[in-house]
C-alpha positions in Angstrom: -3.5 -0.6 51.3 -0.9 -1.0 54.3 2.8 -1.6 54.2 2.3 -5.4 54.7 -0.1 -5.7 51.7 2.3 -3.7 49.6 5.1 -6.1 50.3 2.8 -9.1 49.5 1.8 -7.6 46.4 5.6 -6.9 45.4 6.5 -10.4 46.2 3.7 -12.3 44.7 2.7 -10.4 41.6 4.3 -11.6 38.3 4.8 -9.9 34.9 2.7 -12.7 33.3 -0.3 -11.9 35.8 -0.1 -8.4 34.6 0.0 -9.6 31.0 -3.2 -11.7 31.6 -5.0 -8.9 33.4 -4.4 -6.5 30.4 -5.8 -9.2 28.0 -8.8 -9.7 30.0 -9.5 -5.9 30.3 -8.9 -5.6 26.6 -11.1 -8.5 25.4 -13.8 -8.1 28.3 -13.8 -12.0 28.6 -11.8 -14.7 30.2 -12.4 -16.9 27.3 -11.4 -14.5 24.5 -8.3 -13.5 26.6 -7.3 -17.0 26.9 -7.6 -17.6 23.0 -5.4 -14.5 22.5 -2.7 -15.8 24.8 -3.0 -19.3 24.0 -3.8 -20.5 27.4 -6.7 -22.3 29.0 -9.7 -20.3 30.3 -9.2 -21.7 33.8 -5.6 -20.6 33.9 -6.4 -17.0 32.8 -9.2 -16.9 35.6 -6.9 -18.4 38.3 -4.2 -15.9 37.6 -6.7 -13.0 37.8 -8.1 -14.3 41.1 -4.6 -14.6 42.5 -3.9 -11.0 41.5 -7.0 -9.9 43.1 -6.3 -11.8 46.3 -2.9 -9.9 46.4 -4.6 -6.6 45.9 -7.2 -7.3 48.5 -10.1 -6.2 46.2 -12.0 -7.5 43.3 -10.6 -6.5 40.0 -13.6 -7.0 37.6 -17.3 -6.4 38.1 -19.6 -9.5 38.4 -22.8 -10.1 36.8 -22.3 -8.2 33.6 -22.0 -9.9 30.3 -18.8 -8.2 29.4 -16.1 -8.1 32.1 -15.3 -4.4 33.3 -12.8 -3.4 35.7 -13.8 -2.1 39.1 -12.3 1.1 40.3 -9.4 -0.9 41.8 -9.1 -2.9 38.8 -8.8 0.1 36.6 -6.0 1.4 38.8 -4.2 -1.9 38.5 -4.7 -2.2 34.6 -3.2 1.4 34.3 -0.2 0.4 36.5 0.2 -2.8 34.5 0.4 -0.8 31.2 3.0 1.3 32.8 5.1 -1.5 34.2 5.0 -3.7 31.1 5.5 -0.7 28.8 8.7 0.2 30.8 10.0 -3.4 30.5 9.5 -3.3 26.9 11.3 0.0 26.7 14.1 -1.7 28.7 14.2 -4.6 26.4 14.6 -2.2 23.4 17.3 -0.3 25.1 19.3 -3.4 25.8 18.9 -4.5 22.2 20.3 -1.0 21.1 23.2 -1.5 23.3 24.1 -4.9 21.9 23.1 -3.7 18.4 21.2 -7.1 18.0 18.0 -7.3 16.1 15.9 -9.7 18.2 12.8 -10.1 20.5 9.2 -9.8 19.6 7.7 -8.0 16.6 4.1 -7.2 16.9 2.3 -6.4 13.8 -1.4 -5.7 13.3 -2.9 -5.6 9.8 -6.3 -5.0 8.3 -7.7 -8.3 6.7 -7.0 -7.2 3.1 -3.2 -7.0 4.0 -3.0 -10.7 4.9 -2.4 -11.6 1.4 1.1 -10.0 1.3 2.3 -9.4 5.0 3.3 -12.9 5.6 5.5 -12.9 2.7 7.3 -9.8 3.9 7.5 -11.3 7.5 9.0 -14.5 6.0 11.7 -12.7 4.1 12.5 -10.5 7.2 12.7 -13.5 9.6 15.0 -15.3 7.2 17.4 -12.5 7.6 16.9 -11.8 11.4 15.9 -15.3 12.8 16.1 -14.1 16.4 13.0 -12.0 15.9 9.8 -13.6 17.0 6.8 -12.2 14.9 3.3 -11.7 16.2 0.8 -11.0 13.5 -2.8 -10.1 14.3 -5.2 -9.9 11.4 -8.4 -8.1 12.0 -10.9 -5.6 10.5 -10.1 -1.8 10.4 -12.3 -0.9 13.4 -10.2 -3.3 15.6 -6.9 -2.2 14.0 -7.8 1.4 15.0 -8.5 0.2 18.5 -5.2 -1.6 18.8 -3.5 1.5 17.6 -5.2 3.7 20.2 -4.3 1.2 23.0 -0.7 0.9 21.7 -0.7 -2.9 21.6 1.4 -3.3 18.4 4.8 -2.0 17.1 3.5 -1.4 13.7 0.0 -1.5 12.1 -0.6 -2.0 8.3 -3.4 -0.2 6.9 -4.6 1.4 3.5 -6.0 4.6 5.1 -4.2 6.6 7.8 -6.7 7.8 10.5 -7.2 11.3 10.9 -8.5 11.2 14.4 -5.1 9.9 16.1 -1.7 11.3 16.4 0.4 8.8 14.3 3.4 8.5 12.3 2.5 6.9 8.7 5.0 5.5 6.4 3.9 4.6 2.9 5.8 1.4 1.9 3.9 -0.2 -1.0 1.7 0.7 -3.8 -1.9 -0.6 -3.6 -3.3 -0.5 -7.2 -7.1 -1.1 -7.1 -8.1 -2.9 -10.3 -11.6 -4.1 -11.7 -11.9 -7.9 -11.8 -14.1 -10.2 -13.8 -14.4 -13.8 -14.7 -11.8 -14.9 -17.4 -14.3 -15.4 -19.8 -16.2 -12.0 -19.3 -17.2 -10.3 -22.5 -15.3 -7.2 -21.9 -12.0 -9.3 -21.2 -9.4 -8.0 -23.6 -11.1 -4.8 -24.4 -9.2 -1.6 -24.0 -10.1 1.7 -22.3 -13.6 0.5 -21.2 -15.7 3.6 -20.2 -16.4 3.8 -16.5 -20.0 4.4 -17.2 -20.0 0.8 -18.8 -19.6 -0.6 -15.4 -23.0 0.7 -14.4 -24.4 -2.0 -16.7 -22.5 -4.9 -14.7 -23.5 -6.4 -11.5 -21.1 -4.6 -9.0 -20.0 -6.8 -6.0 -18.7 -4.6 -3.2 -17.3 -4.7 0.4 -19.3 -3.4 3.3 -19.9 0.3 3.8 -16.7 1.7 5.3 -14.3 -0.3 3.6 -11.4 1.5 2.1 -12.0 -0.1 -1.5 -15.5 0.8 -1.5 -14.9 4.4 -0.4 -12.3 4.7 -3.2 -14.8 3.4 -5.6 -17.5 5.8 -4.5 -15.1 8.8 -4.8 -14.3 7.9 -8.4 -17.8 7.4 -9.5 -18.8 10.7 -7.8 -16.1 12.6 -9.5 -17.3 11.3 -12.9 -20.9 12.2 -12.0 -22.0 8.6 -11.9 -23.8 6.6 -9.1 -22.4 3.7 -7.7 -25.1 1.1 -7.3 -24.1 -2.1 -5.6 -25.8 -5.3 -6.7 -24.4 -7.3 -3.7 -22.5 -6.6 -0.5 -20.0 -9.2 0.7 -18.2 -9.2 3.9 -14.7 -10.6 2.9 -12.3 -10.5 0.0 -12.6 -14.3 -0.4 -16.3 -14.1 -0.6 -16.0 -11.5 -3.4 -13.4 -13.5 -5.3 -15.6 -16.6 -5.3 -18.6 -14.6 -6.1 -16.9 -13.1 -9.2 -15.4 -16.4 -10.4 -18.9 -17.8 -10.1 -20.1 -15.2 -12.6 -22.2 -13.2 -10.2 -20.7 -10.0 -11.2 -17.5 -7.7 -11.3 -15.6 -6.1 -8.5 -12.8 -3.8 -7.6 -9.8 -5.3 -5.6 -6.2 -4.6 -4.6 -3.9 -6.3 -7.1 -1.9 -7.8 -4.2 -5.0 -10.0 -3.3 -5.0 -11.7 -6.7 -1.8 -13.3 -7.5 -3.1 -16.9 -7.4 -6.3 -16.4 -9.2 -4.5 -14.3 -12.0 -2.0 -17.0 -12.5 -4.4 -19.7 -12.6 -6.5 -17.8 -15.3 -9.7 -17.9 -13.1 -9.9 -14.1 -12.9 -9.0 -11.3 -15.3 -8.4 -7.6 -15.0 -10.6 -5.3 -17.1 -9.0 -2.2 -18.6 -11.4 0.3 -17.4 -10.8 4.0 -17.7 -9.7 5.6 -14.4 -8.1 2.4 -13.1 -6.0 1.3 -11.5 -6.7 3.5 -8.5 -3.3 4.4 -7.1 -3.2 4.1 -3.3 -0.7 3.1 -0.8 -0.3 0.7 2.1 1.1 2.4 5.2 2.9 1.2 8.2 1.5 3.3 11.2 2.4 3.7 14.7 1.5 6.3 17.6 3.6 9.4 16.9 4.9 9.3 20.6 6.0 5.7 20.3 9.8 5.0 20.0 10.2 1.8 18.0 12.4 -0.9 19.3 15.4 -2.4 17.3 13.4 -5.2 15.8 10.3 -2.7 14.8 12.6 -0.1 13.3 14.6 -2.6 11.4 11.5 -4.1 10.1 10.2 -0.8 9.2 13.4 0.0 7.3 13.2 -3.3 5.5 9.7 -2.7 4.0 10.5 0.7 3.1 13.5 -0.2 1.2 12.8 -3.8 0.0 9.1 -4.4 0.4 7.8 -3.2 -3.2 10.7 -5.2 -4.9 10.1 -8.3 -2.8 6.3 -8.5 -3.8 7.0 -7.7 -7.3 9.3 -10.7 -7.9 
C-alpha cells in the first residue's frame, strides 16, 4: 500500500467501521452482525464496503454461505482488535485517573444465569448510574467462544473451563435441587433415597450441560445409572414439563423463585441434594479489568449472595 493510500485510510476510517468489521467477522454474516449492533443490514454492508474501498482490497470472500475474511481482511480484523482494545484500555485509564465508575460494562452469561444476573445488574446500576450495561445471554459453547475472543469484561458460568487461561471468582452459591409438581406423592417426605429417583421419569438438559453432568457424577458415585426419560433444551421447557406432571428434574434453586412462591413446584428432600456448586465470574487471565468491571466484580463478590437471598 503506497503512502497516499495510507493517508486516505487514516483520514477516512472510523472506529465505528472497525467495530462493524469485527462484528461481521465474528458472526460471519451481515445480518447477524446488524442484529448484534442494533443497526440495519444495509448500513453494516455499506460501512464494510467503504472500509474495503479505503483499503483497496476486498475484506471478505464472496460466494460462501458464511462470510470469511480474505487475507487482507484478516490483517485488518487483527489491526481493528488492537486499535479498539487500546481505545478501551485508554478509557479505563482515564476512568481510573478520575476515580469515576462509568462507561460500558459487558457481561456474558450462560442461559441458566439469566434468572439472577439482571437483578444484580439492576442493583449495581442504581448505585452507579453512569455505567451502561451490555448483557449477552447465550449457551455455554458461545460463552466460551466469547471468552476466547475477549469480547466481554466478565463472563458468568457454573463451570470454569480448563482449556483456557482464566481468572475465576466464585461469587454465588449454586444449589442444585430436585423439583417435582407440588402434588407429587414424594412431596413432604424426608431423606428420600437417591435410588428412589430411578423409579421417576427424569427430565434432563441436553448432554454437556453443567446440571446434567453434576447429576451423572452423583449417580455414578452411588453406583446408580442415570436413565433420562426426556431431554429438553431449556430451563423453561423443563419447568413447564415438570409442572405438567411429565416427570421430575434437577435445577438450580436460583431458577425457581416464582414457581416455588406460587406453589406450582416443590423441592424434594432427596439424599445427596442439594448439590453444592458455585457461580463464577470469569475473565481472561491476561485482561486488566476497567474501573466499571472491577467495581462490579467487587460488588457481586461482597454483596451478590445477600442481594439474591433477600
